[in-house]
DRENDO-1510 file (C-alpha; in Angstrom, 1 decimal, always signed):
<recs>
REC; n; res; u; v; w
REC; 1; UNK; +0.2; +0.0; +0.2 .
REC; 2; UNK; +1.4; +3.5; -0.8 .
REC; 3; UNK; +1.8; +5.9; +1.9 .
REC; 4; UNK; -0.8; +7.9; -0.3 .
REC; 5; UNK; -3.3; +5.4; -0.2 .
REC; 6; UNK; -2.2; +4.6; +3.7 .
REC; 7; UNK; -3.3; +8.3; +4.5 .
REC; 8; UNK; -6.6; +7.5; +3.0 .
REC; 9; UNK; -7.2; +4.7; +5.1 .
REC; 10; UNK; -6.1; +6.0; +8.5 .
REC; 11; UNK; -8.2; +9.5; +7.5 .
REC; 12; UNK; -11.4; +8.1; +6.0 .
REC; 13; UNK; -12.7; +11.2; +3.6 .
REC; 14; UNK; -9.2; +12.6; +3.2 .
REC; 15; UNK; -9.8; +12.1; -0.7 .
REC; 16; UNK; -13.1; +13.9; -0.5 .
REC; 17; UNK; -12.7; +17.6; +0.4 .
REC; 18; UNK; -15.0; +18.8; +3.0 .
REC; 19; UNK; -17.1; +21.6; +1.3 .
REC; 20; UNK; -16.7; +23.7; +4.0 .
REC; 21; UNK; -13.2; +24.5; +3.3 .
REC; 22; UNK; -12.7; +25.1; -0.4 .
REC; 23; UNK; -15.0; +27.9; -0.3 .
REC; 24; UNK; -14.3; +29.5; +2.9 .
REC; 25; UNK; -13.6; +33.0; +2.1 .
REC; 26; UNK; -16.7; +33.2; +0.3 .
REC; 27; UNK; -18.5; +31.8; +3.1 .
REC; 28; UNK; -16.9; +34.7; +5.3 .
REC; 29; UNK; -18.0; +37.2; +2.4 .
REC; 30; UNK; -21.5; +36.1; +2.5 .
REC; 31; UNK; -21.9; +36.2; +6.1 .
REC; 32; UNK; -20.2; +39.7; +6.3 .
REC; 33; UNK; -22.7; +40.6; +3.5 .
REC; 34; UNK; -25.7; +39.6; +5.5 .
REC; 35; UNK; -24.0; +41.9; +8.2 .
REC; 36; UNK; -23.4; +45.1; +5.9 .
REC; 37; UNK; -27.4; +44.8; +4.2 .
REC; 38; UNK; -28.9; +46.1; +7.1 .
REC; 39; UNK; -27.9; +49.7; +5.9 .
REC; 40; UNK; -29.3; +49.3; +2.5 .
REC; 41; UNK; -32.4; +47.9; +3.9 .
REC; 42; UNK; -32.8; +50.7; +6.4 .
REC; 43; UNK; -32.5; +53.3; +3.4 .
REC; 44; UNK; -35.2; +51.3; +1.5 .
REC; 45; UNK; -37.4; +51.2; +4.4 .
REC; 46; UNK; -37.0; +55.0; +5.5 .
REC; 47; UNK; -38.4; +55.6; +1.7 .
REC; 48; UNK; -41.2; +53.3; +2.2 .
REC; 49; UNK; -41.8; +54.1; +5.7 .
REC; 50; UNK; -40.8; +57.6; +6.4 .
REC; 51; UNK; -40.5; +58.4; +10.1 .
REC; 52; UNK; -43.6; +60.3; +12.1 .
REC; 53; UNK; -43.0; +63.8; +14.0 .
REC; 54; UNK; -42.4; +61.5; +17.0 .
REC; 55; UNK; -42.1; +57.6; +17.9 .
REC; 56; UNK; -42.1; +56.2; +21.4 .
REC; 57; UNK; -39.0; +54.9; +22.8 .
REC; 58; UNK; -39.9; +54.1; +26.4 .
REC; 59; UNK; -42.8; +52.3; +28.1 .
REC; 60; UNK; -44.4; +52.3; +31.4 .
REC; 61; UNK; -46.2; +48.7; +31.2 .
REC; 62; UNK; -48.4; +48.6; +28.1 .
REC; 63; UNK; -48.2; +51.9; +27.2 .
REC; 64; UNK; -45.3; +54.4; +26.2 .
REC; 65; UNK; -44.3; +57.2; +28.5 .
REC; 66; UNK; -41.3; +58.6; +26.7 .
REC; 67; UNK; -41.2; +59.8; +23.1 .
REC; 68; UNK; -38.4; +61.4; +20.5 .
REC; 69; UNK; -38.7; +63.3; +17.4 .
REC; 70; UNK; -38.7; +61.1; +14.1 .
REC; 71; UNK; -35.6; +62.6; +12.3 .
REC; 72; UNK; -33.6; +61.7; +15.5 .
REC; 73; UNK; -35.0; +57.9; +15.7 .
REC; 74; UNK; -33.9; +57.8; +12.0 .
REC; 75; UNK; -30.6; +59.2; +13.1 .
REC; 76; UNK; -29.8; +56.8; +15.9 .
REC; 77; UNK; -30.8; +53.5; +13.9 .
REC; 78; UNK; -29.0; +54.7; +10.8 .
REC; 79; UNK; -25.9; +55.1; +13.1 .
REC; 80; UNK; -26.0; +51.7; +14.4 .
REC; 81; UNK; -26.6; +50.3; +11.4 .
REC; 82; UNK; -23.2; +52.2; +9.7 .
REC; 83; UNK; -21.3; +51.1; +12.9 .
REC; 84; UNK; -22.2; +47.6; +12.3 .
REC; 85; UNK; -21.7; +47.5; +8.6 .
REC; 86; UNK; -18.1; +49.3; +9.1 .
REC; 87; UNK; -17.4; +46.5; +11.6 .
REC; 88; UNK; -18.3; +43.5; +9.1 .
REC; 89; UNK; -16.4; +45.3; +6.3 .
REC; 90; UNK; -13.2; +45.5; +8.3 .
REC; 91; UNK; -13.2; +41.7; +9.4 .
REC; 92; UNK; -13.8; +40.9; +5.5 .
REC; 93; UNK; -10.5; +43.1; +4.9 .
REC; 94; UNK; -8.7; +41.9; +7.9 .
REC; 95; UNK; -9.7; +38.2; +7.5 .
REC; 96; UNK; -6.1; +37.1; +7.2 .
REC; 97; UNK; -5.4; +38.9; +10.7 .
REC; 98; UNK; -8.4; +38.0; +12.7 .
REC; 99; UNK; -8.7; +34.4; +13.8 .
REC; 100; UNK; -11.7; +32.7; +12.4 .
REC; 101; UNK; -13.4; +32.2; +15.5 .
REC; 102; UNK; -13.2; +35.7; +16.2 .
REC; 103; UNK; -14.3; +37.0; +12.9 .
REC; 104; UNK; -17.4; +34.4; +13.2 .
REC; 105; UNK; -18.6; +36.0; +16.3 .
REC; 106; UNK; -18.1; +39.7; +15.5 .
REC; 107; UNK; -19.9; +39.2; +12.1 .
REC; 108; UNK; -22.7; +37.4; +13.9 .
REC; 109; UNK; -23.2; +40.2; +16.4 .
REC; 110; UNK; -23.1; +42.9; +14.1 .
REC; 111; UNK; -25.7; +41.1; +11.8 .
REC; 112; UNK; -27.9; +40.6; +14.7 .
REC; 113; UNK; -27.7; +44.3; +16.1 .
REC; 114; UNK; -28.1; +45.5; +12.4 .
REC; 115; UNK; -30.9; +43.6; +11.5 .
REC; 116; UNK; -32.5; +43.9; +15.0 .
REC; 117; UNK; -32.1; +48.0; +14.7 .
REC; 118; UNK; -34.0; +47.9; +11.1 .
REC; 119; UNK; -36.9; +45.7; +12.2 .
REC; 120; UNK; -37.1; +47.7; +15.3 .
REC; 121; UNK; -37.2; +50.9; +13.4 .
REC; 122; UNK; -39.9; +49.1; +10.7 .
REC; 123; UNK; -41.9; +47.9; +13.5 .
REC; 124; UNK; -42.2; +51.2; +15.3 .
REC; 125; UNK; -42.9; +53.4; +12.8 .
REC; 126; UNK; -45.8; +51.1; +11.3 .
REC; 127; UNK; -47.5; +50.7; +14.6 .
REC; 128; UNK; -47.0; +54.6; +15.3 .
REC; 129; UNK; -49.0; +55.0; +12.3 .
REC; 130; UNK; -51.5; +52.6; +12.9 .
REC; 131; UNK; -52.0; +53.4; +16.6 .
REC; 132; UNK; -50.8; +56.7; +17.1 .
REC; 133; UNK; -47.4; +57.3; +19.3 .
REC; 134; UNK; -49.6; +57.1; +22.4 .
REC; 135; UNK; -50.9; +53.8; +22.0 .
REC; 136; UNK; -48.1; +51.8; +20.7 .
REC; 137; UNK; -47.5; +48.5; +22.6 .
REC; 138; UNK; -44.4; +47.4; +24.0 .
REC; 139; UNK; -44.7; +43.8; +22.9 .
REC; 140; UNK; -44.4; +44.7; +19.1 .
REC; 141; UNK; -40.7; +45.6; +20.0 .
REC; 142; UNK; -40.0; +41.6; +20.8 .
REC; 143; UNK; -40.0; +41.1; +16.8 .
REC; 144; UNK; -36.8; +43.1; +16.8 .
REC; 145; UNK; -35.5; +40.8; +19.2 .
REC; 146; UNK; -36.4; +37.7; +17.2 .
REC; 147; UNK; -35.3; +39.4; +14.2 .
REC; 148; UNK; -31.7; +40.0; +15.8 .
REC; 149; UNK; -31.3; +36.3; +17.0 .
REC; 150; UNK; -32.6; +35.0; +13.8 .
REC; 151; UNK; -30.0; +36.9; +11.7 .
REC; 152; UNK; -27.2; +36.5; +13.8 .
REC; 153; UNK; -27.9; +32.6; +13.8 .
REC; 154; UNK; -27.8; +33.0; +9.9 .
REC; 155; UNK; -24.5; +34.8; +10.0 .
REC; 156; UNK; -22.8; +32.5; +12.2 .
REC; 157; UNK; -24.0; +29.2; +10.3 .
REC; 158; UNK; -23.4; +30.9; +7.2 .
REC; 159; UNK; -19.6; +32.1; +8.2 .
REC; 160; UNK; -18.8; +28.7; +9.3 .
REC; 161; UNK; -15.1; +27.6; +10.3 .
REC; 162; UNK; -12.2; +26.4; +8.2 .
REC; 163; UNK; -12.0; +22.8; +9.0 .
REC; 164; UNK; -8.2; +21.8; +8.5 .
REC; 165; UNK; -7.3; +18.9; +6.0 .
REC; 166; UNK; -6.6; +15.5; +7.8 .
REC; 167; UNK; -3.0; +15.6; +6.8 .
REC; 168; UNK; -2.4; +19.3; +8.5 .
REC; 169; UNK; -4.4; +18.4; +11.8 .
REC; 170; UNK; -2.3; +15.2; +11.8 .
REC; 171; UNK; +1.1; +17.3; +11.8 .
REC; 172; UNK; -0.2; +19.5; +14.4 .
REC; 173; UNK; -0.9; +16.6; +16.9 .
REC; 174; UNK; +2.0; +15.1; +19.1 .
REC; 175; UNK; +2.7; +11.6; +17.5 .
REC; 176; UNK; +2.3; +10.0; +20.8 .
REC; 177; UNK; -1.2; +11.4; +21.1 .
REC; 178; UNK; -2.6; +10.6; +17.5 .
REC; 179; UNK; -5.3; +8.2; +16.9 .
REC; 180; UNK; -4.3; +4.8; +15.4 .
REC; 181; UNK; -6.9; +2.3; +13.7 .
REC; 182; UNK; -7.3; -0.9; +15.9 .
REC; 183; UNK; -8.4; -4.0; +13.8 .
REC; 184; UNK; -8.7; -7.8; +14.5 .
REC; 185; UNK; -7.4; -9.2; +17.5 .
REC; 186; UNK; -6.2; -6.0; +19.1 .
REC; 187; UNK; -10.1; -4.9; +19.5 .
REC; 188; UNK; -11.6; -5.6; +22.8 .
REC; 189; UNK; -14.4; -4.0; +24.9 .
REC; 190; UNK; -14.2; -0.3; +25.9 .
REC; 191; UNK; -13.8; -0.1; +29.9 .
REC; 192; UNK; -16.0; +2.7; +30.5 .
REC; 193; UNK; -14.1; +5.6; +32.4 .
REC; 194; UNK; -15.8; +8.6; +34.5 .
REC; 195; UNK; -14.8; +11.5; +36.7 .
REC; 196; UNK; -16.8; +14.3; +38.7 .
REC; 197; UNK; -15.4; +17.8; +38.3 .
REC; 198; UNK; -16.6; +20.8; +40.2 .
REC; 199; UNK; -15.6; +24.4; +40.1 .
REC; 200; UNK; -16.3; +26.8; +42.9 .
REC; 201; UNK; -15.6; +29.4; +40.9 .
REC; 202; UNK; -18.5; +29.0; +38.7 .
REC; 203; UNK; -20.9; +28.1; +41.6 .
REC; 204; UNK; -20.0; +31.6; +43.0 .
REC; 205; UNK; -20.5; +33.3; +39.7 .
REC; 206; UNK; -23.7; +31.2; +38.9 .
REC; 207; UNK; -25.2; +32.0; +42.1 .
REC; 208; UNK; -24.2; +35.7; +42.2 .
REC; 209; UNK; -25.5; +36.1; +38.5 .
REC; 210; UNK; -29.1; +34.6; +39.7 .
REC; 211; UNK; -29.1; +37.3; +42.6 .
REC; 212; UNK; -28.6; +39.8; +39.9 .
REC; 213; UNK; -31.0; +38.2; +37.9 .
REC; 214; UNK; -33.9; +38.3; +40.4 .
REC; 215; UNK; -32.9; +41.9; +41.8 .
REC; 216; UNK; -33.2; +43.3; +38.1 .
REC; 217; UNK; -36.3; +41.4; +37.4 .
REC; 218; UNK; -38.2; +42.4; +40.5 .
REC; 219; UNK; -36.9; +46.2; +39.6 .
REC; 220; UNK; -37.9; +46.1; +36.2 .
REC; 221; UNK; -41.5; +44.8; +37.2 .
REC; 222; UNK; -41.9; +47.4; +40.0 .
REC; 223; UNK; -40.9; +50.3; +37.7 .
REC; 224; UNK; -43.2; +49.0; +34.8 .
REC; 225; UNK; -40.5; +48.5; +32.5 .
REC; 226; UNK; -41.0; +47.3; +29.0 .
REC; 227; UNK; -41.2; +43.5; +27.8 .
REC; 228; UNK; -38.2; +44.1; +25.7 .
REC; 229; UNK; -36.2; +45.1; +28.4 .
REC; 230; UNK; -37.4; +41.9; +30.7 .
REC; 231; UNK; -36.9; +39.9; +27.8 .
REC; 232; UNK; -33.4; +41.3; +27.4 .
REC; 233; UNK; -32.4; +40.4; +31.2 .
REC; 234; UNK; -33.9; +37.1; +31.2 .
REC; 235; UNK; -31.7; +36.2; +27.8 .
REC; 236; UNK; -28.5; +37.7; +29.0 .
REC; 237; UNK; -28.6; +37.4; +33.1 .
REC; 238; UNK; -30.6; +34.3; +33.0 .
REC; 239; UNK; -28.8; +32.6; +30.3 .
REC; 240; UNK; -25.5; +33.5; +32.0 .
REC; 241; UNK; -26.5; +32.3; +35.0 .
REC; 242; UNK; -27.7; +29.0; +33.9 .
REC; 243; UNK; -24.5; +28.4; +32.0 .
REC; 244; UNK; -22.2; +28.7; +35.0 .
REC; 245; UNK; -24.5; +26.6; +37.3 .
REC; 246; UNK; -24.9; +24.2; +34.4 .
REC; 247; UNK; -20.9; +23.9; +34.6 .
REC; 248; UNK; -20.3; +24.2; +38.1 .
REC; 249; UNK; -20.5; +20.6; +38.7 .
REC; 250; UNK; -20.2; +18.1; +35.6 .
REC; 251; UNK; -19.4; +14.2; +34.9 .
REC; 252; UNK; -17.1; +13.5; +32.0 .
REC; 253; UNK; -17.7; +10.2; +31.1 .
REC; 254; UNK; -15.6; +7.8; +28.2 .
REC; 255; UNK; -17.2; +4.9; +26.6 .
REC; 256; UNK; -17.0; +3.1; +23.2 .
REC; 257; UNK; -19.1; +6.1; +21.9 .
REC; 258; UNK; -16.7; +8.7; +22.8 .
REC; 259; UNK; -16.4; +11.3; +25.5 .
REC; 260; UNK; -19.8; +13.1; +27.2 .
REC; 261; UNK; -19.8; +15.8; +29.9 .
REC; 262; UNK; -23.0; +16.2; +31.6 .
REC; 263; UNK; -24.1; +18.8; +34.1 .
REC; 264; UNK; -24.8; +17.3; +37.6 .
REC; 265; UNK; -26.9; +20.7; +38.4 .
REC; 266; UNK; -29.0; +21.0; +35.3 .
REC; 267; UNK; -30.5; +17.8; +33.0 .
REC; 268; UNK; -28.1; +18.8; +30.4 .
REC; 269; UNK; -25.2; +17.2; +27.9 .
REC; 270; UNK; -22.7; +20.0; +28.2 .
REC; 271; UNK; -20.4; +18.7; +25.5 .
REC; 272; UNK; -19.9; +15.5; +23.2 .
REC; 273; UNK; -17.0; +14.2; +21.2 .
REC; 274; UNK; -18.0; +11.0; +19.2 .
REC; 275; UNK; -15.3; +8.5; +18.8 .
REC; 276; UNK; -15.1; +9.0; +15.2 .
REC; 277; UNK; -14.5; +12.9; +15.6 .
REC; 278; UNK; -11.3; +12.3; +17.9 .
REC; 279; UNK; -7.9; +12.8; +16.1 .
REC; 280; UNK; -5.8; +12.6; +18.8 .
REC; 281; UNK; -5.9; +12.3; +23.1 .
REC; 282; UNK; -3.0; +13.6; +25.0 .
REC; 283; UNK; -2.5; +14.4; +28.9 .
REC; 284; UNK; -1.0; +17.4; +30.0 .
REC; 285; UNK; -0.4; +19.6; +33.1 .
REC; 286; UNK; -3.1; +22.7; +32.2 .
REC; 287; UNK; -1.9; +25.9; +33.2 .
REC; 288; UNK; -4.7; +28.2; +33.7 .
REC; 289; UNK; -2.3; +31.0; +32.4 .
REC; 290; UNK; -2.1; +29.3; +29.2 .
REC; 291; UNK; -5.6; +28.2; +28.7 .
REC; 292; UNK; -7.1; +31.4; +29.4 .
REC; 293; UNK; -7.9; +31.5; +33.1 .
REC; 294; UNK; -9.9; +29.3; +35.4 .
REC; 295; UNK; -13.6; +28.0; +34.8 .
REC; 296; UNK; -14.7; +27.5; +31.5 .
REC; 297; UNK; -12.8; +29.2; +28.7 .
REC; 298; UNK; -14.1; +29.4; +25.2 .
REC; 299; UNK; -11.0; +30.8; +23.0 .
REC; 300; UNK; -10.2; +30.3; +19.1 .
REC; 301; UNK; -9.8; +26.9; +18.3 .
REC; 302; UNK; -9.9; +25.6; +21.9 .
REC; 303; UNK; -12.2; +25.2; +24.8 .
REC; 304; UNK; -10.6; +24.4; +28.3 .
REC; 305; UNK; -12.7; +23.7; +31.5 .
REC; 306; UNK; -9.9; +24.3; +34.5 .
REC; 307; UNK; -10.8; +24.3; +38.2 .
REC; 308; UNK; -7.2; +25.1; +39.5 .
REC; 309; UNK; -4.7; +24.0; +37.4 .
REC; 310; UNK; -3.4; +20.6; +37.0 .
REC; 311; UNK; -3.1; +17.4; +35.2 .
REC; 312; UNK; -6.1; +16.9; +32.5 .
REC; 313; UNK; -7.3; +15.3; +29.3 .
REC; 314; UNK; -6.6; +17.4; +26.0 .
REC; 315; UNK; -8.9; +16.0; +23.0 .
REC; 316; UNK; -7.8; +16.9; +19.5 .
REC; 317; UNK; -11.3; +17.0; +17.6 .
REC; 318; UNK; -11.3; +16.6; +13.9 .
REC; 319; UNK; -12.6; +19.8; +13.0 .
REC; 320; UNK; -9.3; +21.5; +14.3 .
REC; 321; UNK; -10.5; +22.2; +17.7 .
REC; 322; UNK; -9.4; +20.9; +21.1 .
REC; 323; UNK; -10.9; +20.4; +24.2 .
REC; 324; UNK; -9.3; +20.3; +27.5 .
REC; 325; UNK; -11.0; +19.2; +30.8 .
REC; 326; UNK; -9.0; +19.1; +34.1 .
REC; 327; UNK; -9.1; +15.8; +35.9 .
REC; 328; UNK; -8.9; +16.8; +39.8 .
REC; 329; UNK; -8.3; +12.9; +40.6 .
REC; 330; UNK; -4.7; +13.4; +39.2 .
REC; 331; UNK; -2.6; +12.3; +36.7 .
REC; 332; UNK; -3.3; +8.5; +37.1 .
REC; 333; UNK; -6.8; +9.1; +36.6 .
REC; 334; UNK; -6.4; +11.5; +33.5 .
REC; 335; UNK; -3.7; +9.0; +31.7 .
REC; 336; UNK; -6.9; +6.3; +32.2 .
REC; 337; UNK; -9.3; +8.4; +30.5 .
REC; 338; UNK; -6.9; +9.4; +27.8 .
REC; 339; UNK; -6.4; +5.6; +27.3 .
REC; 340; UNK; -9.9; +4.6; +27.2 .
REC; 341; UNK; -10.8; +7.3; +24.6 .
REC; 342; UNK; -7.6; +6.5; +22.1 .
REC; 343; UNK; -8.8; +2.8; +22.5 .
REC; 344; UNK; -12.5; +3.9; +21.3 .
REC; 345; UNK; -11.4; +6.3; +19.0 .
REC; 346; UNK; -8.9; +3.8; +17.4 .
REC; 347; UNK; -11.3; +1.0; +17.3 .
REC; 348; UNK; -13.9; +3.4; +15.4 .
REC; 349; UNK; -11.2; +4.3; +13.0 .
REC; 350; UNK; -10.1; +0.9; +12.5 .
REC; 351; UNK; -13.8; -0.1; +11.7 .
REC; 352; UNK; -14.3; +2.7; +9.3 .
REC; 353; UNK; -10.9; +2.4; +7.4 .
REC; 354; UNK; -11.7; -1.3; +7.0 .
REC; 355; UNK; -14.8; -0.8; +5.6 .
REC; 356; UNK; -13.6; +1.9; +3.3 .
REC; 357; UNK; -10.9; -0.4; +2.1 .
REC; 358; UNK; -12.8; -3.5; +1.4 .
</recs>
């Protein structure tokens, strides 16, 4: 078997390029276009729906109690969309210098804010013309929130991320950590391995955010703030509190299907790496300074969950990202988990390569 054929066997699918890799630049450009288009859309909407003399900008309960002049409202929305367009254009110009993970989030955020601003203008002006500036309900603003979330999700999905070629990824993984195909008599049942990890830092952050969430919610209800503000508090503060508490205590398990991370606080599976998605596994001494700090850290091309620093499992995924999990039971436990995951991934790779070569 030639070296080229061996590489195809070791990494199934290497001879069939991932469609997400070749058109990566065009996908990033299309996502950037989605973030720039709100500016053009706003200019068209302003022509169709010119601003009334005044529009509501603040609500007390179901009725508005604050207004602004129509031209000032247009100016504010226009400023937001222009800034979003400039930021998206900058990501396109600097795509070689800005990490793709950062570019993806910036483009998604600018698309969300830009389209949300356009929909907010259109809905506010439309309902002002129908109901009058004194009778526009606060619930209509929720349409802008929904539009923003949808636009951000669309831009995030379109942007995608570059997946390295199998040969390129293999060169990045230390030789001793690479997954090797396991076949024949070497195949044996994978002994399941599990460990529990808890983070006091995330627990404190989670409960602190819950207190903030409760206080802000009560204040918004007492002061009669708009539904849009309540929805924003629920999404931002409540979501952040739930995420912190979910990761404050987790159970990591390795079996024949791969690695999974489940929360012990909430009934959620937080992360999963299937056996066929593992390209390498190694045990490292996880230094918080090198992985972004203590707690859950999502950085470009890597995610880490570190309690206080120490031995942990680093999983190289086939999409090019790494997942690092500290194992608080010590080095021996971390190595046992790494061996189990390498075995599971090797056997799955052996099955795949065996079927592709037959």
